[in-house]
C-alpha positions in Angstrom: 145.7 42.1 109.9 142.8 43.9 108.5 140.0 44.8 110.9 136.2 44.6 110.4 133.9 46.0 112.9 132.2 43.4 114.9 128.6 44.4 114.0 129.6 44.5 110.4 130.5 40.7 110.9 127.6 40.1 112.8 125.1 41.3 110.3 126.9 39.8 107.5 127.5 36.4 108.8 129.2 34.0 106.9 129.3 36.0 103.8 132.3 37.7 103.4 133.3 39.1 99.4 136.5 39.2 98.6 136.6 42.0 95.6 135.3 45.0 94.3 135.7 46.1 91.0 134.7 49.7 90.5 133.8 51.0 86.9 134.5 54.6 85.3 131.0 55.3 85.8 131.2 55.2 89.8 129.4 51.8 90.3 131.1 48.8 91.6 130.7 44.8 91.1 131.2 42.6 93.9 133.1 39.4 92.5 134.5 36.3 94.3 138.3 37.1 93.3 140.3 39.5 91.5 139.8 40.5 87.7 141.5 38.7 85.0 142.6 41.1 81.6 142.3 39.4 78.3 143.1 41.6 75.2 140.7 44.3 75.5 138.4 42.6 77.9 138.2 42.1 81.8 137.0 39.2 83.1 134.8 39.3 86.2 133.9 36.0 87.9 130.6 37.0 89.9 129.3 35.8 93.2 126.6 33.8 91.6 129.5 31.7 89.7 128.7 33.2 86.5 131.7 34.7 84.7 131.4 37.9 82.5 133.3 39.9 80.2 133.8 43.8 80.2 135.5 46.3 78.3 138.8 47.4 79.2 137.6 51.2 78.7 134.9 50.4 81.2 136.9 49.6 84.3 138.5 52.3 86.7 141.6 50.2 87.3 143.3 52.5 89.7 140.2 52.7 91.6 139.6 49.0 91.6 143.4 48.8 93.1 143.2 51.4 96.1 139.7 49.8 96.8 141.1 46.6 97.4 143.9 47.7 99.1 141.8 49.6 101.6 140.6 48.1 105.3 137.3 46.9 103.2 139.3 45.2 100.7 139.0 41.6 102.5 135.1 42.1 103.4 132.5 44.1 101.1 132.6 47.6 99.8 128.9 48.6 100.2 128.2 52.1 97.8 126.5 52.7 94.5 127.0 48.6 93.8 125.4 46.8 90.8 125.7 42.8 90.2 125.4 42.3 86.6 124.1 38.5 86.9 119.9 38.7 87.8 119.6 35.1 87.1 119.0 33.7 90.5 116.9 30.8 91.5 113.9 31.9 93.5 114.0 31.9 97.4 111.3 30.5 99.7 112.9 31.3 102.8 113.7 34.8 104.1 116.6 36.0 102.4 119.9 36.5 104.3 121.8 39.9 104.4 124.5 38.2 102.2 121.9 37.0 99.7 120.3 40.4 99.6 123.9 42.0 98.8 124.5 39.6 95.9 121.3 40.5 94.1 120.6 44.1 95.3 121.3 47.1 93.6 122.5 50.1 96.1 121.6 53.5 95.7 123.6 56.8 95.9 122.6 59.4 98.7 120.7 62.2 96.7 121.4 65.8 96.8 118.6 67.4 98.6 118.9 71.2 97.4 121.3 73.0 95.7 120.9 75.9 97.7 121.5 74.1 101.1 124.3 75.5 103.0 127.1 72.9 103.6 128.5 73.1 107.7 131.9 72.3 108.8 132.2 68.9 106.4 134.9 69.7 104.4 137.6 68.7 106.4 136.1 65.3 107.2 137.9 62.3 105.9 135.7 60.2 103.7 134.9 56.5 104.0 135.5 53.9 101.5 132.7 54.5 99.8 133.0 58.5 99.5 130.8 59.6 102.0 131.6 61.9 104.9 132.7 59.9 108.0 130.0 61.1 110.4 131.9 59.4 113.0 134.1 62.4 113.2 131.6 65.1 112.7 130.5 67.3 115.7 127.2 68.7 115.3 125.8 72.0 116.7 122.9 72.3 119.0 119.4 71.9 117.8 118.3 74.6 120.2 114.5 73.1 119.9 113.1 71.5 123.2 109.9 69.8 120.8 112.6 68.1 119.0 114.8 67.1 121.8 112.0 65.8 123.8 110.6 63.8 120.7 113.8 62.2 120.4 114.0 61.1 123.7 110.6 59.7 123.9 110.8 58.0 120.7 114.1 56.1 121.4 113.3 55.5 125.1 110.6 53.8 123.9 113.0 50.9 122.3 115.3 51.1 125.0 118.2 52.5 123.1 120.0 56.2 123.9 120.1 58.7 120.9 120.9 62.3 120.8 120.0 65.2 118.0 122.1 68.0 116.6 121.7 69.8 113.4 122.8 68.2 110.5 125.7 68.6 108.0 123.4 71.0 105.5 120.3 73.0 106.2 117.0 71.0 106.4 119.2 68.2 107.6 119.2 66.8 111.5 122.0 64.9 112.7 121.0 61.3 115.1 123.6 59.4 117.1 122.3 56.0 118.2 124.2 53.6 120.6 123.5 50.2 119.1 125.1 47.0 120.3 123.5 44.2 117.9 121.7 43.9 114.7 118.3 44.2 116.4 119.3 47.7 117.8 120.2 48.9 114.4 116.8 47.6 112.7 114.9 48.7 115.5 116.5 52.1 115.2 116.1 52.5 111.6 112.3 52.1 112.2 112.4 54.7 114.8 114.3 57.0 113.2 111.8 56.8 110.6 109.2 57.2 112.5 110.5 60.4 114.1 111.4 61.9 110.8 107.8 61.6 109.5 106.4 62.8 113.4 108.7 65.8 113.0 107.3 67.0 109.7 103.6 66.3 110.8 104.8 68.6 113.6 105.6 71.2 111.0 109.6 71.4 111.6 111.7 71.8 108.8 113.2 68.7 108.4 113.9 66.9 105.0 116.3 64.4 105.8 118.0 62.4 108.9 121.7 61.9 109.1 122.3 58.7 111.3 125.5 57.4 112.6 125.3 54.3 114.9 127.7 53.3 117.2 128.2 50.6 119.9 129.0 51.1 123.7 133.0 50.9 122.7 132.2 53.9 120.2 133.0 51.7 117.4 131.2 52.6 113.8 128.2 50.3 113.5 126.2 52.3 110.7 125.7 55.5 108.4 122.6 56.5 106.7 120.6 59.5 105.1 116.7 58.8 105.7 114.6 61.0 103.9 110.7 61.1 103.6 110.7 58.6 101.0 112.6 56.1 102.3 111.3 56.5 105.9 107.4 55.4 104.3 109.6 52.6 102.4 110.5 51.1 105.3 107.4 52.1 107.5 105.2 51.0 104.9 106.5 47.5 104.7 107.8 47.5 101.0 111.1 46.4 102.0 112.5 44.6 105.2 114.8 46.4 107.5 117.4 43.8 106.4 116.9 45.0 102.5 116.7 48.6 103.9 119.8 48.2 105.8 121.4 47.0 103.0 120.1 49.4 100.5 121.1 52.4 101.9 123.9 52.1 104.7 126.5 54.2 103.9 130.3 52.3 104.0 
């Protein structure tokens, strides 16, 4: 039986997708059923119900097969995902996470600096989305009491436990947060965004926070990279916490 984390199911509700199509440019299309080949065309049934045809040369068949054999194959693959159809009826109420996923374009994590020195991440297994699995990363101590105290202050105010260390490359810090439900996750995203901007305000050389969220049983609840632009995007309410989660979660 394939297992998807409790939090992941909780966040997505009853919206579970059955198939992902991976293209040769690295992007993914979420679909409702496996693709069909007709001549030199590949037929894809989108989550909107619309049927579209792709060129056979555009589809990475081997990557598609492997993705749908993974433990995430019966749920949803979140990464550099795009939806071809943009024709969707207007929604008056607050969109669900499923609706956001259906119409959202999920963005890749940017490379901050070519000069950054990688730490010991080469041996880390990759997530289904191709990111280093930060659940297995053992950070070095940050060695700065001001940073450690600020982390404690920020997260104690929202009654959550968090620890800080050096990130996988220079200019990043690694943040581990205990989250047991979707509300904790969303609060943590806002708190981490505030923390990053506050650290920079204090003159700390921090370009981004690498964040892993786990529940009390140490099960994975979410992985994120928050840089300054993303922090401001959330705190300035350009996106909701739900939209932010779907746009930047690293699965």
